[in-house]
N, C-alpha and C positions, 0 to 999 in steps of 0.2 A: 315449215313453220308459217299458217294463211298469214298476209299481213293486209292490211287497213289498204286497201286503195281506192282512194275518193278522186272522181275525176276533179280537173280544173275545169270549170264552167263557168260562160262567162256572166259576172256579176249581175247583170242584164234580163234573167232570165225571170220571168214573173211579171217582169215590168210593164210591159207593152198589150196597151189597150186590150187587158184585161176585165172581163165585165164589174170586176169587183173593186178590182185597184186604182186607182184614179191621179194617178202620178209617173212620171218617168224619171228616175234617176239619170241626168243626160251626163254627169261627171261625178267620180266617185277616186277618191286621193286616201289611201294608208298605207301609213309606215310606222314601223314597230320594231322590237329586238327582245331576244329572247335573254333570260339571264343566263351567265356563262355556266354550261353543263358539260360534264366529265365524257370524255368518250368509253367506252362501254372496254373493262379492264387496262385504264389507261389514269394515269395522274392529269393529265394535259385537258384543258377545256378549249370549246371551242361556244360563241354566241351566233345566230342566225339574226342576221341585220335586212331587213324586207321593204321593196316601196312599189306599191302596184299603182296605177295609174286606169282608170279605166273610163274611157269619152266613148257616146253611144249619141247619134243624130239618127232619129228616127224622120223622117219626110214622108208625111201625108198624100199620098195621092186622091184616096175617096175616101169615105166609111167603111168600105170593104177591104183596103191596099194600103200598106205603107211599106213602103221603103227601109229597110233597117244599114245605117252601115257606122264606124266607128275606127274605134282602134286601141287596144289594150297594152300596156307599158310592163314591164315587172321587173323587179333587179333583186337580188339575190347574192348576201355575201358571209362566208363563212369559210373556216376550215374543214377538207374533208377527212384530212390525216392527222393523225398525232404528228407534232414535230414540225409539221411543216411550215415554210419558211416564210409563206405569208399564205394571206387569205384568197379563197378562190372566188370572183366573182362569174355570176350566172346572169344572162338576160334574155327578154323574150320578148318579142312586137308581135303581137297576134291582131290582123284586121279581120274587120267583121261586114260582111256585105251578103244580105238575102230581104226577106220577105214578112212581114206579118198579115198574116188572112182572114177577115171577119167572114168564114163559112157560113153560118147562120147567127140567130139573136141566143146561142147558146155554146158552139163550138167555136171554136177560133185558134188558127197554127202558126206558128212561128218557126222559120226556115232558116239558117246560116251557115253559111262556106267559110270555115275558120283557116285562113292559111295562114303559117307561125316562122318564125326565125327566133331559136331558142338554142344559144351554145351561150361562149364567155365572150364573143366576139372580138377573141386573138386571130384567129384566122380562119376567113368563115370558107365553108365549102359547101358541097351538096348535102351530105348530111345534116346540118344544123337546121335545113328547110325542113317541114311537117306539113301536113293539111287535116281540118279538119273539120267537123262538119256538123250540128244538132238539128233535129226537128222536132219542137215541143208544143202541145197540143194544151188546151183550156177548154173546159168544160164547165160552164155556169150554171147552180142549180139553185142560186137565191142571187138576189142581187149585191148578198154580201160576202158570197162563198163560190169558191171554184176549184173544181179539179184541177190537177196538172200531170201529163205524162206524156214523155217522148225516148228518145235514145238519143246516145253522144258516141260519138265514134273518133278515133284518130290514127294517124301514121307515129309511132315514138323512133327512139331507137331500139328499144326492146322489142320491139313487133308492135303489133297492132293493138289496139284500147278501146275496147267498147263495154258501156254501162249503158243498162234499161234508167229510167227517170222517174219518180213519182212524186205527186205530193198535193200540196192545198191551199191557199190563198181565204183567210175567215178574220173580218175585219166586224167588232163588237156593232150592233145599232148606236149606242151612244160615241164612235169612233176613239173612244180612247184602249180598248184591247184590238192590236195587232198580230198576225200568227204568219207566217209564210217561210213553209215547208217544200223543201225540194231534196229526198232522199236520193244519192245518197250524196250530196252535193253542199247544199248549203242549209241550217234553220236558223230561223229568228222567230222570237216572240220579244214584244213590247209591251208596257203600258202607260199612258199617259196621267202624271202624279201631275201636271201643272201643263197650262198650251204653251209654255218654252221648257218644261222635259220633260222628258222619257226616261224610263228606268227596262234595263230589257240584257237578253242574252242571247245567245246561238253557237252555232258554230259553221266553220267554214272549210274548207279541204281541197285538197288538189293532186293529181297526178298528171307527172310532166318527166320528159327527160333533158338534159342536157349536153350538147357534145362539149369536148375540151381536147385538144390537142398537146404536140409537145412543146409548148410552150408553159406551159404549168412544172412546176418544176418537181423535178423525182417518179417522173411516170410520163409515157409516151400515150398514143391517142386512146383514151377512153371514154364513156359516157357515166353520165350520172341520172339515176334511176330517181326521183323524188316524192315521197307521201309526208303529205302534213294533213296533218289534221287541229284547225286551232280551237278551241272552247272557249269561249268568251263572257264576262259580265260584262255592262257597258252602263253607262247614264249618257245621252243627247240631248243636244244643246241645242233647241230649234228659236233661228233665229233669219231675220227679215221677211215676216209671215211664214214661216218654216218653209223657206227655198232655201235658204244657207243650214247644213245641218253640221253639228260639232259633235266628235266621239270620242269619249277618253273609255279604253276597253281596258280590264285586266282578264287574265286566264291562264290557259293550259297549254301548251303546246307540245301534238305527238311527230318527233322530226324524223325524218327519215331521209337522209340521201347517202344512197348504196352507189358504190361505182364498179364497173363493172368493163372488161374490155370491149371494146368497140364489136367484134362477131360472136357472143354470148348474147344470145336473144333465150326469147321463149314464145314458145306457139301462138297462146294467144292470152292477154289481158282483160280478164271480164267482170267488171263488180267487185268485188273483193277479191276476187282471185285469180293468182297467175297460174295460167292450165301452163303443162311442160316446162316448169322451171328448175333447169338443171346447171344453174348459174354457178361462178365462184366470183364471193362476193371480195374484196380486194381490198376494204378500208373497216374499222371496226365502228359500229353503229354508237351511235352519238345518242346518250341517254335523255330524255325529257324532263322539260321542264317550265317553269312561269316566265308569260310575254307579256310585255307591256306593248299597248296599240293607242295610236290618235287616228280620228279621219276625220274627213271631210267631206261631203256632199252636197251639190246641186241641183235640188230638186224641183221638176217640171211640173206643177199639179194641172193635171187634163180640167177643161171645163162639164161641170154636170150636164148632164140630159135638159135640167129646168133650167141653164142660162142663156 
């Protein structure tokens, strides 16, 4: 059965010196929890509690070049098995180091290396370290519209994962409507009801693998292959001249934390497909359900060309 595989991409994609978009989200904090959902074929339930912190600090060297630095941290807390003695906590820490280059008046590119430490953090080993990279290009056709295209790749516990990226950014001339799309990673559309309030919706998702070992009860060395997609609607409250944004969101979460043995691999993960996947799943599927989420964003507004 084909599984929806959405790449975990940096939340800063589409926010660096793009011709149409005139701000950078320097800090993003999102916390959320699903409502209790049953394991397939079992009466037992689990919730998935999440925390994501994304810090991005671009260093502008010239009008054509900026260095990109930052760090992302994530925590996911859930039961992987029915009758599990205590929940499992997975952590991820990703460093961001790259560059944003303005090639000409229409085309710019973002190139970032993403070394990652992803595990339960109980007994760290070489299999807990992964390497990712992303290249994203933006092509401006109008002052309020730009295309985005690129590729993301990463080593994972299940093998190598790669996906093409395609999307666009649009802002209406009155600046009330904003659309930011990057398939298959993220999508957002929002409309300003008032200067202090936006309403919106969209999706975000990710693919990642987490190594965990014998310290987790009832099983030895394993890894979890994570596929998640959250479809959300939200209210956004704009504070301090729209520099601090508070989001309250509710939606539907498609959860997939499958467990496999360390030596059980696939040939290649490509976009929505797992090629050469003959693995044996060791835990039952967790049913999908509702999710509640709260977000806080610090947004830096770039000076306009007229300033």
